[in-house]
C-alpha atoms as one frame of an Amber mdcrd trajectory, in Angstrom:
protein
   9.595  -4.585   9.289   8.027  -1.149   8.773   7.601   1.316  11.640   4.871
   3.981  11.316   4.244   6.917  13.628   1.475   9.503  13.344   2.945  12.916
  14.121  -0.236  14.968  13.842  -3.917  14.393  13.155  -5.337  17.897  12.684
  -6.450  19.324   9.363  -6.462  23.005   8.405  -5.059  24.383  11.684  -3.298
  22.942  14.740  -4.940  22.596  18.128  -3.388  22.694  21.584  -3.405  18.898
  21.755  -3.314  18.111  18.049  -0.543  18.868  15.553  -1.149  19.254  11.839
  -1.464  16.039   9.860   1.790  14.282   9.150   3.360  10.880   9.654   6.700
   9.156   9.402   7.468   5.761   7.886  10.711   4.022   8.816  12.326   0.905
   7.417  15.844  -0.466   7.800  17.302   2.811   9.042  15.624   5.051   6.461
  12.858   7.510   7.401  10.232   9.011   5.082   8.326  12.068   6.322   4.806
  12.533   4.975   4.021  16.267   4.760   5.649  18.976   6.840   3.167  21.464
   8.224   3.749  24.111  10.858   5.015  22.485  14.069   6.255  19.251  12.500
   9.603  19.547  14.264   7.842  19.807  17.628   5.713  16.780  16.744   8.862
  14.811  15.908  10.394  15.729  19.263   7.262  14.734  21.151   7.302  11.373
  19.374  10.984  10.922  20.261  12.059  10.734  16.632  15.414  12.128  15.546
  16.117  13.525  12.097  19.462  11.947  11.348  17.908   9.076   9.366  15.521
  11.255   7.370  15.969  10.307   3.727  12.924  11.798   2.021   9.974  14.143
   2.473   6.831  13.136   0.597   4.311  15.925   0.043   0.698  15.070  -0.640
   0.037  18.639  -1.862   1.072  22.209  -1.114  -1.635  23.752   1.039  -0.196
  25.655   3.980  -1.155  23.121   6.644   1.024  20.557   4.861   4.069  22.668
   3.911   4.783  25.588   6.253   7.143  23.548   8.419   9.578  22.930   5.570
  11.795  26.042   5.981  12.342  25.385   9.669  13.040  21.706   9.130  15.615
  22.433   6.425  17.258  25.011   8.682  17.492  22.497  11.514  19.060  19.915
   9.217  21.527  22.556   8.060  22.447  23.522  11.618  23.009  19.854  12.404
  25.697  19.860   9.682  23.924  17.318   7.551  25.768  16.451   4.354  23.705
  13.566   2.995  21.332  14.494   0.155  17.635  14.900   0.971  14.994  13.686
  -1.470  11.768  15.692  -1.694   8.849  14.178  -3.604   5.549  15.737  -4.594
   3.057  16.601  -7.322   3.327  19.434  -9.821   4.534  22.636  -8.162   7.253
  21.008  -6.052  10.101  23.226  -7.253   8.123  26.370  -6.520   7.416  25.183
  -2.968  11.007  24.136  -2.271  12.464  27.331  -3.734  10.100  29.422  -1.605
  11.353  27.617   1.502  14.981  28.115   0.498  14.568  31.898   0.302  14.059
  31.922   4.084  17.237  30.081   5.105  20.957  30.231   4.498  22.678  28.047
   1.934  22.307  24.379   2.723  25.369  22.144   3.194  23.519  19.261   1.550
  21.885  18.659  -1.813  18.127  18.555  -2.301  16.960  16.153  -4.974  13.449
  16.989  -6.136  11.229  14.362  -7.733   8.101  15.974  -9.173   5.304  13.748
 -10.444   2.772  14.915 -13.015   1.464  11.471 -13.927  -1.550   9.561 -12.638
   0.842   7.383 -10.659   4.532   6.632 -10.390   6.737   4.240  -8.432  10.262
   4.595  -7.100  12.588   2.152  -5.361  14.111   4.066  -2.473  16.186   2.689
   0.403  14.663  -0.773   0.227  11.055   0.315  -0.172   8.883   0.629  -3.234
   7.252   4.057  -2.943   4.192   4.608  -5.122   2.426   7.941  -5.430  -1.053
   8.139  -6.926  -3.337  11.038  -7.728  -6.454  11.661  -5.638  -9.324  14.163
  -5.817  -8.713  17.396  -3.919  -9.281  20.102  -6.512  -5.535  20.826  -6.611
  -2.757  18.364  -7.542  -2.694  15.931  -4.623  -1.267  12.442  -4.147  -1.540
   9.511  -1.818   1.429   7.262  -1.062   1.943   3.533  -0.682   5.091   2.048
   0.839   5.786  -1.604   0.043   8.460  -3.871   1.495   8.855  -6.971  -0.628
   9.694 -10.403   0.754  11.518 -13.037  -1.215  10.556 -16.688  -1.202  12.171
 -19.425   0.846  14.876 -21.709  -0.418  13.130 -24.577  -2.204  15.280 -27.735
  -1.934  13.235 -29.562  -4.577  13.737 -26.712  -7.048  17.434 -26.515  -6.222
  17.868 -30.247  -6.803  15.919 -30.122 -10.074  18.270 -27.394 -11.249  21.350
 -29.359 -10.169  22.530 -26.806  -7.605  25.033 -28.269  -5.085  23.688 -27.946
  -1.499  26.950 -26.456  -0.230  26.332 -23.208  -2.168  22.641 -22.702  -1.304
  23.390 -20.329   1.580  25.681 -18.158  -0.526  23.083 -17.959  -3.297  20.409
 -16.884  -0.799  22.669 -13.931   0.020  22.684 -12.889  -3.643  26.108 -14.249
  -4.444  26.778 -15.520  -7.961  28.748 -18.771  -7.904  30.779 -20.137 -10.826
  31.744 -23.799 -10.552  31.931 -26.902 -12.729  31.545 -24.755 -15.842  28.183
 -23.334 -14.712  26.924 -20.055 -13.271  24.581 -20.435 -10.284  22.234 -17.632
  -9.215  19.595 -17.147  -6.547  16.632 -17.728  -8.846  17.672 -21.368  -9.298
  16.846 -22.249  -5.691  14.240 -19.778  -4.431  10.499 -20.372  -4.253   7.765
 -17.860  -5.071   7.905 -14.461  -3.389   5.923 -14.254  -0.139   3.531 -11.535
   0.939   5.429  -8.429   1.970   4.292  -5.390   3.956   2.318  -2.411   2.700
   1.285   0.943   4.178  -0.930   3.448   2.346  -1.440   7.067   3.382  -3.913
   9.530   1.899  -5.367  12.827   3.062  -7.238  15.795   1.560  -9.383  14.004
  -0.957 -12.836  12.866  -1.877 -13.296   9.104  -2.287 -11.959   7.949  -5.655
 -11.119   4.741  -7.508  -7.373   5.337  -7.255  -7.462   5.048  -3.475  -9.083
   1.617  -3.616  -6.718   0.545  -6.393  -3.487   1.557  -4.707  -4.474   0.832
  -1.102  -5.608  -2.677  -2.017  -4.299  -5.280   0.421  -2.522  -2.777   2.674
  -1.555  -3.971   6.121  -2.286  -0.439   7.329  -4.390   2.186   5.567  -4.121
   5.708   6.998  -6.952   7.812   5.624  -8.372  11.236   6.197 -11.539  11.533
   8.252 -12.262  15.236   8.174 -15.855  14.877   9.309 -17.169  12.328  11.772
 -20.843  12.598  10.909 -22.616  12.017   7.609 -24.535  15.198   8.421 -21.402
  16.988   7.184 -21.440  15.324   3.763 -22.257  18.587   1.953 -19.206  20.239
   3.524 -17.094  17.211   2.678 -18.096  17.423  -0.976 -17.644  21.196  -1.099
 -14.178  21.115   0.503 -12.901  17.912  -1.155 -12.713  15.915   2.062 -14.351
  12.793   3.529 -16.611  11.601   6.287 -15.724   8.660   8.526 -18.203   6.435
   6.725 -16.763   7.285   3.309 -13.246   6.437   4.496 -14.504   3.159   5.944
 -16.121   2.233   2.634 -12.765   2.683   0.918 -11.050   0.470   3.506 -13.678
  -2.220   3.029 -13.467  -2.115  -0.777  -9.657  -2.178  -0.714  -9.601  -5.214
   1.598  -7.050  -3.663   3.948  -6.088  -5.215   7.273  -6.713  -2.124   9.391
  -7.431   1.597   9.001  -6.415   4.640  11.036  -8.434   7.813  10.596  -6.616
  11.164  10.650  -6.788  14.779   9.402  -9.730  15.769  11.575 -11.551  19.068
  11.244 -10.620  21.498  14.044 -14.315  21.421  14.925 -14.173  17.657  15.473
 -13.137  17.851  19.113 -13.797  14.201  19.987 -13.357  11.886  16.975 -14.072
   8.806  19.100 -17.645  10.003  19.484 -18.240   9.149  15.812 -16.109   6.021
  15.431 -19.165   3.774  15.046 -19.919   5.556  11.752 -16.748   3.895  10.463
 -16.722   0.586  12.372 -20.261  -0.211  11.246 -18.798  -0.400   7.726 -15.211
  -1.511   8.410 -14.736  -3.013  11.845 -10.942  -2.723  12.061 -10.966   1.086
  12.184  -9.526   3.287  14.889  -9.177   7.019  15.410  -5.520   7.920  15.214
  -3.999  10.363  17.675  -0.709  12.226  17.797   2.270   9.898  18.487   0.263
   6.739  17.709   2.725   4.205  16.327   2.991   0.580  15.325   5.489  -1.843
  13.867   4.405  -4.062  10.997   6.223  -7.360  10.796   6.119 -10.332   8.455
   3.571 -12.962   9.402
């Protein structure tokens, strides 16, 4: 399963009841933090999420509302006597951002491993998840992220029998054991059927609509997308500032054939996002306005 929690839904600046945009994705004891703006630690506390399982921070880009919480977070991890390495991922400029944060805190007792991407897209296998970052359109280097949890096929008795695999070793093979007997080597692929549909979450903020979002969000069980402006009357501002309206986000969700979409990264002037939700649901019905601490658990069907 994959557990997702929205930590903040505000873009540009925080509000009294709305932290800056960020989210956390958790799977099998590993946590991935998406962006780290001012107040992220407070948002984590309000959501009841502890930092001990934090494995990686994934930056979409380096504007202040997505990065200013990094020095404080690193300091907290240091004070907690963390020793496990921390992976930090982001587009071009990552080292500059991390080094700037490090000038504000004492020496860390743990290693930071930076993974900087300058390509159109890149995928990593981290802690059981396939993490894919893909470029979007924000005027500065900016990436969206997809998190995929694969699911192997079921044991196929007919296939196992065709391949002459003794039934008494099927269970061991399903657990990735390699069995040598009767002069043969038996492996999992000799008994397993086709891979089944896994789980997929895609997250993107600070961007105009672009083909990459549809391409990499395709088939997501949950698509978390920026909705800076609720009304199409703000389209000129959306274009000028490299953001989206609710209806534009909904069009992406529809074209990507996702299961559901959460809107986030609202303009500080968008006091009541729910007032404009019909602008999205008229295009993609399974849309909701995210709010701070909104969470869900995705499980295999």
